[in-house]
MARTOR-604068 format. One record per atom (N, C-alpha, C): residue in three letters; x, y, z. Coordinates in steps of 0.1 Angstrom, whole numbers, padded with zeros to 4 digits, always signed. Each point is the difference from the previous one (the first is absolute). Layout:
<sites>
ALAXYZ
...
</sites>
This chain:
<sites>
MET+1246+0249+1090
MET-0002+0013-0003
MET-0006-0001-0015
GLU-0013+0007-0001
GLU-0006+0001-0015
GLU+0010+0010-0009
SER-0004-0006-0013
SER+0010+0007-0009
SER-0003+0015-0001
SER-0011+0005+0004
SER-0004+0016-0002
SER+0008+0005+0015
GLN+0005-0008+0008
GLN+0006+0006+0012
GLN+0015+0000-0003
ARG+0006-0008-0007
ARG+0014-0001-0003
ARG+0005+0012-0004
ARG+0015+0001+0007
ARG+0006+0011-0006
ARG+0014-0005-0005
ALA+0008+0006-0008
ALA+0012-0002-0005
ALA+0011+0001+0012
VAL+0009-0011-0001
VAL+0010+0002+0010
VAL+0008+0012+0001
GLY+0000+0005+0011
GLY+0008+0013+0002
GLY-0009+0012+0001
THR-0014-0003-0004
THR-0008+0011+0000
THR-0006+0002+0016
PRO-0001+0013+0004
PRO-0005+0001+0011
PRO-0014+0000+0001
PRO-0006-0004+0013
PRO-0015+0000+0001
PRO-0004+0014-0002
GLN-0012+0000-0006
GLN-0004+0015-0004
GLN+0001+0011+0013
MET-0004-0006+0010
MET+0000+0013+0011
MET+0014+0003+0003
ASP+0013-0008-0004
ASP+0012+0005+0000
ASP+0006+0010-0009
ARG-0010+0003-0009
ARG+0008+0009-0010
ARG+0001+0015+0007
ILE+0011+0006-0005
ILE+0004+0014+0005
ILE-0001+0008-0013
ILE-0007+0012+0002
ILE+0000+0008-0013
ILE+0002+0015+0007
SER+0005+0008-0012
SER+0002+0014+0005
SER-0008+0008-0011
TRP-0008+0011+0003
TRP-0007+0008-0010
TRP+0001+0014+0004
ASN+0004+0007-0012
ASN-0001+0014+0000
ASN-0017+0006+0000
VAL-0005+0002+0010
VAL-0016+0002-0003
VAL-0001+0016-0003
ARG+0011+0008+0001
ARG-0003+0015-0002
ARG-0013+0006+0006
GLY-0001-0004+0013
GLY-0011+0005+0008
GLY-0009-0010+0004
MET-0005+0000+0012
MET-0010-0011+0004
MET-0010+0009+0007
ASN-0003+0010+0001
ASN-0008+0011+0006
ASN-0015-0004-0006
SER-0002-0001-0011
SER-0013-0001-0009
SER-0008-0013+0004
PRO-0009-0001+0005
PRO-0010-0014+0002
PRO+0000-0009-0012
GLN+0001+0007-0012
GLN-0001-0008-0012
GLN+0013-0008+0000
LYS+0011+0005+0001
LYS+0014-0004-0001
LYS+0001-0012+0012
GLN-0006+0003+0012
GLN+0001-0010+0009
GLN-0009-0013-0002
GLU-0011+0003-0007
GLU-0007-0011-0005
GLU+0006-0008-0009
ASP+0008+0007-0009
ASP+0005-0005-0011
ASP+0012-0010+0006
ILE+0008+0006+0009
ILE+0012-0009+0007
ILE-0005-0012+0006
LYS-0012+0002+0009
LYS-0004-0011+0008
LYS-0005-0012-0010
LEU-0006+0005-0011
LEU-0005-0011-0010
LEU+0012-0007-0008
PHE+0012+0007-0001
PHE+0013-0006-0007
PHE+0003-0010+0011
LEU+0002+0004+0013
LEU+0005-0009+0009
LEU-0007-0010+0002
HIS-0016+0002-0002
HIS-0008-0014+0001
HIS+0003-0009-0011
GLN+0001+0004-0013
GLN+0003-0007-0012
GLN+0012-0006+0000
GLN+0014+0007+0006
GLN+0011-0005+0000
GLN+0005-0002+0014
PRO-0004-0011+0006
PRO+0003-0001+0015
PRO+0014+0000+0002
THR+0003+0009+0009
THR+0014+0004+0004
THR+0003+0002+0016
GLY+0012-0003+0005
GLY+0002-0001+0012
GLY+0006+0013+0007
MET+0008+0007-0009
MET+0005+0012+0002
MET+0000+0010-0011
VAL-0002+0012+0003
VAL+0001+0010-0011
VAL+0004+0014+0005
GLY+0009+0005-0011
GLY+0006+0013+0006
GLY-0008+0010-0011
PHE-0007+0010+0006
PHE-0005+0011-0009
PHE+0010+0011+0003
LEU+0003+0006-0012
LEU+0009+0010-0003
LEU-0009+0011-0005
GLU+0005+0013+0003
GLU-0006+0015-0002
GLU-0015-0001+0004
THR-0001-0003+0012
THR-0016-0001+0008
THR-0006+0014+0000
LYS+0007+0008+0003
LYS-0005+0014+0002
LYS-0010+0000+0010
VAL-0001-0007+0010
VAL-0009-0002+0010
VAL+0003+0008+0012
LYS-0006+0010+0008
LYS+0005+0006+0012
LYS-0001-0010+0011
GLU+0009+0003+0009
GLU+0001-0010+0012
GLU-0012-0002+0006
GLU-0010+0011+0001
GLU-0013+0000+0007
GLU-0012-0008-0007
ASN+0004-0002-0012
ASN-0008-0009-0008
ASN+0003-0013-0003
MET+0012-0004+0004
MET+0007-0013-0004
MET-0009-0011+0006
THR-0006-0001+0011
THR-0006-0010+0006
THR-0013-0004-0007
GLN-0007+0013-0002
GLN-0013-0003-0008
GLN+0002-0007-0014
VAL+0011+0005-0008
VAL+0004-0004-0013
VAL+0004-0014+0000
VAL+0009-0004+0010
VAL+0005-0013+0000
VAL-0011-0009+0004
GLY-0010+0002+0010
GLY-0013-0007+0001
GLY-0008-0003-0013
ARG+0000+0010-0009
ARG-0008-0004-0011
ARG+0007-0009-0011
VAL+0013+0000+0002
VAL+0008-0006-0012
VAL+0005-0012+0005
CYS+0005-0002+0012
CYS+0008-0011+0006
CYS-0008-0005+0014
ASN-0012+0001-0001
ASN-0008-0002+0015
ASN+0007-0015+0006
ASN+0004+0001+0011
ASN+0004-0010+0010
ASN+0015-0005-0004
TRP+0005+0008-0007
TRP+0017-0001-0003
TRP+0007+0008+0011
HIS+0013-0005+0003
HIS+0008+0011+0005
HIS+0007+0009-0010
TRP+0004+0011+0007
TRP+0008+0011-0010
TRP+0006+0010+0007
VAL+0009+0006-0008
VAL+0007+0011+0003
VAL+0003+0009-0009
HIS+0001+0015+0003
HIS+0004+0009-0012
HIS+0009+0011+0006
ASN+0003+0007-0009
ASN+0008+0010+0004
ASN-0002+0015+0000
ALA-0014+0001+0000
ALA-0005+0014+0001
ALA+0002+0004+0011
ASP+0001+0014+0002
ASP+0001+0006+0014
ASP-0009+0013-0002
SER+0001+0010+0010
SER-0006+0011+0000
SER+0002+0011-0008
MET+0011-0002-0007
MET+0009+0010-0010
MET-0003-0005-0015
ASN-0002-0012-0001
ASN+0000-0007-0012
ASN-0010-0009-0003
ARG-0005+0001-0013
ARG-0011-0012-0003
ARG+0009-0013-0003
GLY-0007-0012+0004
GLY+0009-0013-0002
GLY+0004-0003-0014
ARG+0012-0003-0002
ARG+0004-0005-0011
ARG+0000-0016-0002
VAL+0005-0005+0012
VAL-0002-0015+0002
VAL-0008-0006+0009
LEU-0006-0010-0004
LEU-0012-0006+0009
LEU+0003-0016-0001
VAL+0005-0008+0009
VAL+0002-0014-0001
VAL-0011-0007+0008
CYS-0008-0009-0007
CYS-0009-0008+0007
CYS+0003-0015-0002
TRP-0003-0007+0010
TRP+0003-0016-0002
TRP-0013-0005+0007
HIS-0002-0014-0004
HIS-0011-0008+0004
HIS+0005-0007+0011
PRO-0005-0001+0011
PRO+0005-0005+0011
PRO+0002-0017+0001
GLN-0006-0004-0009
GLN+0000-0017-0001
GLN+0010-0001-0012
SER+0006+0007-0005
SER+0013+0001-0010
SER+0012+0003+0005
TYR+0000+0011+0006
TYR+0013+0007+0002
TYR+0001+0006+0015
ASN+0010+0002+0008
ASN+0004+0008+0008
ASN+0009+0010-0005
PHE-0001+0012+0003
PHE+0010+0010-0002
PHE+0004+0010+0010
GLN+0012+0002-0002
GLN+0004+0009+0013
GLN+0010+0009-0008
VAL-0004+0015+0001
VAL+0008+0011-0005
VAL+0013-0001+0009
THR+0010+0004-0008
THR+0013+0002+0005
THR+0007+0013-0006
ARG-0005+0006-0009
ARG+0003+0014-0004
ARG-0010+0006-0009
GLN-0004+0012+0003
GLN-0011+0007-0007
GLN+0007+0015-0003
THR-0003+0004-0012
THR+0003+0015-0004
THR-0013+0006-0006
ASP-0001+0012-0005
ASP-0010+0005-0008
ASP-0001-0005-0012
GLN+0011-0009-0006
GLN-0002-0005-0012
GLN+0000-0017-0001
LEU+0001-0005+0012
LEU+0001-0015+0000
LEU-0004-0007+0012
ILE-0003-0011-0001
ILE-0004-0009+0014
ILE+0009-0013-0002
HIS+0008-0002+0009
HIS+0009-0012-0001
HIS-0001-0008+0012
GLY-0003-0015+0001
GLY-0001-0009+0010
GLY+0002-0014-0004
ARG+0000-0007+0012
ARG+0000-0015-0001
ARG-0012-0007-0001
ALA-0003-0008-0011
ALA-0013-0005-0002
ALA+0002-0016+0002
LEU-0008-0005+0009
LEU-0002-0016+0000
LEU-0011-0005-0008
GLN+0003-0010-0009
GLN-0009-0005-0009
GLN-0008-0013+0011
LEU-0012+0001+0004
LEU-0003-0011+0010
LEU-0001-0014-0006
SER-0003+0000-0014
SER-0003-0014-0006
SER+0015-0008-0002
THR+0011+0007+0002
THR+0013-0005-0002
THR+0009+0003+0011
ASN-0006+0009+0009
ASN+0009+0003+0013
ASN+0014+0005-0004
LYS+0001+0007-0013
LYS+0011+0006-0004
LYS-0001+0016+0001
SER+0011+0003+0005
SER-0001+0017+0001
SER+0010+0005-0011
PHE-0004+0011-0002
PHE+0009+0012-0010
PHE-0001+0012+0002
PHE+0008+0009-0006
PHE-0002+0013+0001
PHE-0007+0008-0011
ILE-0008+0008+0001
ILE-0007+0005-0013
ILE+0000+0016+0003
THR+0001+0007-0011
THR-0002+0013+0001
THR-0008+0004-0014
PHE-0010+0010+0006
PHE-0009+0007-0009
PHE+0004+0013+0000
VAL+0005+0005-0014
VAL+0007+0012-0002
VAL-0009+0009-0008
TYR-0003+0013+0002
TYR-0007+0008-0008
TYR+0009+0006-0009
GLU+0013+0005+0007
GLU+0010+0006-0009
GLU+0014-0004+0005
GLU+0008-0004-0008
GLU+0015-0002+0004
GLU+0004+0010+0012
THR+0006-0005+0009
THR+0005+0012+0009
THR+0014-0005+0007
TRP+0006+0007+0004
TRP+0011-0004+0010
TRP-0002-0009+0011
GLY-0011+0000+0004
GLY-0005-0011+0012
GLY-0002-0015-0008
LEU-0003+0000-0013
LEU-0001-0012-0004
LEU+0017-0005-0002
ARG+0009+0008-0005
ARG+0013-0004-0003
ARG+0006-0003+0014
GLU-0002+0006+0012
GLU+0001-0004+0013
GLU-0004-0016+0002
ILE-0011-0001-0003
ILE-0006-0014+0003
ILE+0007-0009-0008
LEU+0002+0002-0015
LEU+0005-0011-0007
LEU+0016-0003+0003
TYR+0005+0011+0003
TYR+0015-0001+0006
TYR+0001-0009+0012
GLY-0010+0000+0009
GLY-0001-0009+0010
GLY-0005-0015-0002
MET-0004-0004-0011
MET-0007-0012-0003
MET+0009-0012-0009
THR+0011+0004+0003
THR+0008-0011-0009
THR-0004-0015+0001
TRP-0006-0005+0011
TRP+0002-0013+0004
TRP-0015-0005+0001
SER-0011+0008+0000
SER-0014-0003+0004
SER-0009+0001-0014
PRO-0008-0008-0001
PRO-0011+0002-0011
PRO-0007+0013+0001
LEU-0001+0005-0012
LEU-0006+0015-0001
LEU-0007+0001-0014
LEU-0012+0006+0002
LEU-0008+0002-0009
LEU-0002+0015-0002
VAL+0003+0007-0009
VAL-0003+0013-0003
VAL-0009+0003-0010
ILE-0011+0007+0003
ILE-0011+0002-0008
ILE-0002+0016-0001
</sites>
């Protein structure tokens, strides 16, 4: 491996990074372009967008502009604009939702480069749903963002 390709021991491959970002709205084309540029400059395998404010009927179009060819899940519905959107690169992660509320998305992630799984919760605001999840997770790896 060339020196420019080496990474520190314990440092995950760039596409294995997980980030959480309070975007304070994703409806503007300029904001979508800024997010897309950031994700291109900071290779990431999974991202939780918080406070998206995207209506359910617009979510497919917005995600297509920001995370094209990624898998994704959101918690928007016909009554609420989405607060949480989770996107993951299919070559880096598998993700399966196990609990979802209007304030959070919780699920099991499988990091494909290591074949290790863990639970991850993307939280817009602390809720009773989060407390219930935490109380049930005493022996499992869990990341709350």
